[in-house]
N, C-alpha and C positions, 0 to 999 in steps of 0.2 A: 499791625503791619509792619514789613520788614524797610527800611530804605539801607539800599547800599549805595554806594557814593564809588567811581570808577576812577581809580589814582592818578591815570592819565588826563581823565580832564579834569580834574583839580586841579595836577600839576599844569595845564595846562591856562588855567587861571591862573596863576597865580605868578606863573611866567607873564601874561598881559596884565595886570597890572602893576609887575615889577619892573615892567621896559616902558611902561608908558610917564612913571616919574621923568622927571627934566633930568638931564642929564650934570647938571651941575650938583644938583644934588646928591651922587654918589657917592659912596667912598671906596676904597681898593676892597675892605672885606666886603661891601655890600654887590659889588659887579661879581668877585667871587662867587661868594652864594648863588648867585643870578647863574654864572655858567653850571657849578654845580646841583641847580635844580634843572637848568635844559637839555645835560648830559644823562642825569637820573630818567628823565620827558625822553628821552631819544632811546636808552636801553628799554624803556613800557613799550616805548612806541612802533618798534624795529620788529618783532616776528608777529603782533600784526598783519592784515590786507589794507588796511592805509598805510604802514608803514613800506610793508613791501613795495605796492604802488607808486610813493615818495621817490627809494631808490631805485625805480624801474628809472623814474623819469629824469631823476638827477645821472642815471648810468646814461641814457639816450641823448641826454645833455651833453653832458664832459663828451662823448663819444662824437655827438657833432662838432664840436671846437676842434678837438684834437685831428676828424680829419678837416675839417675847413682849412687847419693849417699847415695842412703836408699839400 
C-alpha cells in the first residue's frame, strides 16, 4: 500500500491550524512563517484548475469594482 500526500492539501491544513490560534499568542516570527507558508501554498495551487478558477473570479471581481468606480 502506497500513501501519497498532496503537498497543497497538507499546507492548507497547516494554514487552517495556524490561523485558528488566538492573535495575542502570535509572535512576529510566527506571523512571518505563516506568510511564507501561505505564499508557498499559493505557488502550488496557482497552476491547477482550482487556482485558475480562483484567479478568474478575483479578476472578474476586480474588473467589476474598477468599472463601478467609473
